C-alpha positions in Angstrom: -39.9 64.0 149.7 -41.2 67.3 151.1 -42.3 70.1 148.8 -39.7 72.9 148.6 -40.5 76.5 148.9 -38.0 79.1 147.6 -38.0 82.8 148.0 -35.7 84.9 145.8 -34.7 88.5 145.3 -32.1 90.4 143.4 -30.9 94.0 143.8 -28.6 96.3 142.1 -27.2 99.6 143.4 -27.5 101.5 140.2 -28.7 99.7 137.0 -26.0 98.7 136.1 -24.0 98.8 139.2 -22.9 96.6 142.1 -25.6 94.0 142.7 -26.5 90.9 144.7 -29.1 88.2 145.1 -30.6 86.5 148.1 -32.5 83.2 148.4 -34.3 81.4 151.2 -34.9 77.7 150.7 -37.4 75.9 152.9 -38.1 72.1 153.0 -39.8 70.6 156.0 -37.7 71.6 159.0 -34.7 72.6 156.8 -33.8 76.2 155.9 -30.9 77.5 153.8 -30.0 81.0 152.9 -27.8 81.9 150.0 -26.5 85.3 148.9 -23.7 86.6 146.7 -22.7 90.1 145.4 -21.3 91.2 142.0 -19.2 94.2 141.1 -21.2 95.2 138.0 -24.5 93.8 137.0 -28.2 94.6 136.6 -31.3 94.1 138.7 -32.9 91.7 136.2 -29.7 89.6 136.1 -29.7 89.3 139.9 -33.4 88.4 140.0 -32.8 85.6 137.5 -29.4 84.6 139.1 -31.2 84.1 142.4 -33.6 81.6 140.9 -30.8 79.7 139.1 -28.6 79.4 142.2 -31.6 78.4 144.4 -32.7 75.6 142.0 -29.0 74.4 141.6 -28.8 74.1 145.4 -31.5 71.4 145.4 -30.2 67.9 146.2 -32.8 65.8 144.5 -34.0 65.8 140.9 -37.8 65.9 140.4 -38.5 68.0 143.4 -41.8 69.8 143.7 -40.8 73.5 144.0 -42.7 76.7 144.5 -40.7 79.8 143.9 -41.9 83.2 145.2 -40.4 86.2 143.5 -41.2 89.8 143.2 -39.7 89.9 139.7 -42.3 90.2 137.0 -39.4 89.8 134.5 -38.7 86.3 135.8 -42.2 85.2 136.8 -44.0 86.3 133.7 -41.3 84.9 131.4 -41.8 81.5 132.8 -45.5 81.4 133.7 -46.6 83.0 130.5 -44.2 80.7 128.7 -42.3 83.5 126.8 -38.9 82.0 127.7 -39.7 78.8 125.7 -40.4 80.9 122.6 -37.2 82.9 123.2 -35.3 79.5 123.4 -36.8 78.3 120.1 -35.5 81.5 118.5 -32.0 81.2 120.1 -32.7 84.1 122.4 -32.2 86.4 119.5 -32.5 90.0 120.6 -33.2 89.0 124.3 -31.2 90.1 127.3 -29.4 87.7 129.6 -29.4 84.6 127.3 -26.6 83.0 129.4 -28.8 83.1 132.5 -32.0 82.0 130.7 -30.1 79.0 129.3 -28.7 78.2 132.7 -32.2 78.5 134.2 -33.8 76.2 131.6 -31.2 73.5 132.2 -32.0 73.3 136.0 -35.7 74.2 135.6 -36.3 71.1 133.6 -34.9 68.8 136.3 -37.7 69.7 138.7 -41.5 70.5 138.8 -41.4 74.2 139.3 -44.3 76.7 139.8 -43.8 80.5 140.2 -45.8 82.8 142.4 -45.4 86.6 142.1 -45.3 88.5 145.4 -45.3 92.2 145.8 -41.8 93.5 146.8 -41.2 95.3 150.0 -44.6 94.2 151.4 -45.6 91.8 154.2 -44.0 88.7 152.8 -41.4 88.0 155.5 -39.2 85.7 153.5 -39.2 87.9 150.5 -38.1 90.8 152.7 -35.3 88.6 154.1 -34.1 87.8 150.5 -34.0 91.6 149.8 -31.9 92.1 153.0 -29.5 89.3 151.8 -29.3 90.8 148.3 -28.6 94.3 149.4 -26.1 93.2 152.0 -24.3 91.1 149.3 -24.3 94.0 146.9 -22.7 96.2 149.6 -20.3 93.5 150.7 -16.6 93.1 150.3 -16.4 89.8 148.4 -18.0 90.9 145.1 -17.5 88.6 142.1 -17.4 89.5 138.4 -20.7 88.8 136.6 -19.0 87.2 133.6 -22.2 87.1 131.6 -23.0 90.8 132.0 -22.2 92.9 128.9 -22.9 96.6 129.0 -25.4 97.9 126.4 -23.8 99.8 123.6 
């Protein structure tokens, strides 16, 4: 089974505002692009949603996966193992617990490593993800981000 490379990005037009995510999945000769827009969400939710959707798209459990993301929020939470402490404490006081729980369910089915990349730089596939995310946020088929709750 070939190693899988995933690039992800999320974007919101206003924070909160309409948003979208984009993913590029690469495995050997195979390439898949995924994108979706939402009516009202945040940038961090879209960054994390991109990772969840990309991992959920994998066909085989136990895959070796490298995820490239320009989101310090996502990359640091996993690579510095903060999310596991948040989980032990029931995500008390943390934002986006619905997506973090979704992430952990699928994350544990694979061997995942994260690599942070600078956004809007020379990383071709990351730039493609940004294009997909912005186009999705500006699109016509915006879904409701049912997990988003405005701050009071």
